[in-house]
Each structure stands twice: as C-alpha cells, then as structure tokens.
N, C-alpha and C positions, 0 to 999 in steps of 0.2 A: 133154480140155481141163481145165486146173487153174485153179481160181478161188482166188486168194490170200485173199480176204475170207472165203470159205466155210471154207477150211482154218484160218484164224485163229479163226473162230467156233467150229469144232469143238474146237480146242485150248482156247479160253477156256471153253467150256461144260463140257468134261471136267474142267478144273481146278476150276471152280466147283462141279460136282457132287461132286467129291472133298471139297472144303472144306465143302460143305453137309452131307455125311454125317458128317464129323468133328465139325462143330459140333453136330449132333444127338446124337452119342455123348457129347460133353462135357456137353451139357445133361442127358441121361439119367443119366449117371454122377454128376453133381453133385447132382441132385435126389433121387437114391436114397440119398444119405448121410444118416446120422442127424442130423448137425449140419453146417450149411454155414458155413464159416469166411469171414472177410473176404477172405482170400487167394483162396479159391474164387470168391467173388463178383467180385473184381477181375479174375481170369483170365477168367471168363465174360464180363464186360462188355467187356473188351478184344477177345475173340474175336468178340463180337457186333458191335462197331464195325467190325472188319475184314470181317466177313461183309457188313455193309451197304455198305461201300465196294466190295467185290468185286462185289456184285450191281449196283450203279450202273454199274460199268465194263462188265459184261457186257450189261446192259440198254442202255447207250449204244452199244456196238459192234454189237449185233445188231438194234437197233430193235424190241425185243420188249416187248409190253405184255400184262400178264395181266389183261385186262379182264373176262372172264366172272365171276370171283368176287373179284377184287382180293385174293387170298390169298397171293401169293408172298412178300411181306414181312411179312405178319401174324405168323407165328411169331416173327420177329425183333423186331418192334415190340411185340407183346403181352407178351413176357416182359421186363418192365422191370427186375426184380431177382429173383434167386433166392430171397432171403429171403421174399418175399411169395408165391412160387409154392405154398407149403404151405397157404396160406389161401384160395386161389381155389376156387370151387365146382366140384363134380364136372362139371357141365354145361360150364363154361368150360374146364376141363382137357380134357374130351373134344373140344371144339371146337378147342382148341390142337393136340391130337394129330392131328385130322382135317386141319387146315391144314398141318401138317408133311407129312403123307402126300400131300395134294393138290398141294402145292408141288413135292414130289419127282417126282410123276407128271408134272406140267407141265414141269419142267426136263428130264426124260427125253424128253418128246415134242418139245421143241425140239431136243434132240440128234438124235433120229431124223429130224426134218425136214432138219436140216443134212446128215446122212449120206446121206439120199435125194437131196438136191440135188447132193451130191458125186458120187454114182453116175450121176445123169442127165448131169452135166457131163462125166464121164469118157467117156461114149458119143459125145460130139461130136468130130469130126475137125476140128482147127483149119484145115487146108488147105481142106477142103470148105466150112467157114464163110466163109473168106476169099474163095474163088472165088464162092460164092453172093452175098455182099455186093458183090463187084466187078461182077458182071453185073446185079444189081439197081440199082446206081447208074448203070451205063453205059447200060442199056436199060430205063428205067422204063416200066411199063405206062401207057398213056394213060388 
C-alpha cells in the first residue's frame, strides 16, 4: 500500500536534509575566512532566510515539533550575522555547534521514522484491507 503523504514527506525531508547540510557547509566555509565581506554576509543571510522558509514548509507538512530541546531552528536563529560570530564566546560557539549536530540527528530520525512507516505500509495488501473493512462494517460485533 502506498501512502502519498508519507512519500511526499520522505521527499520533502530528503530535500531539506540536503539543504541543511549545504547551509552548514556555507556557514563553516564563510566563518573560516580571514575576512568576511559584505557579499559573503548577504549570501549567508539569503540562504538563512531560505532555510527558515523551507523548515516551516517541512514542519507544516509533517506536523513535526522538536519539543525536547527546541533546538531545530536555534542554529538558524542564533547566527544573526556572520560578522559577529567571531566575537561570541567559546561556550556559545560550542553550544551552536552542538545545536547543529542535534538538529541534524533529529532531522535524520524523522527521515528514519518516515522510511519505517513506508515499509510498514508496503506490507499491507489493499485488497485484504478492503475486505476486512467491508466485513467490519457489514457485521459489526455487538
């Protein structure tokens, strides 16, 4: 049995994970530079806004909440500008990197849950489900 919503969720999450990884690479490449130009800052902020939009789309389509630590958007929200990243404390920089890692792990766990759901649904025979529902409706137990 194929569930279109699960299939769409897997596709959306895969695309988001790819974008999430690219965004992190852009972040790392930019902050490793000796001097961050205005063009670098502008490119980063545009990518960051796209990232936020894509996350909201995925979040809305999957009804996913990252309640345990509220960290999924923290890496995006915490880095307000690249120019100031050089001046944050070592503790905050470490937290930011941990948030990136935790968010990536969380996103992958969502992907795994979707894949597992797809596998479970593939095991259902649509004819058997139809027949079962038919008989349950026709002959309900008292």
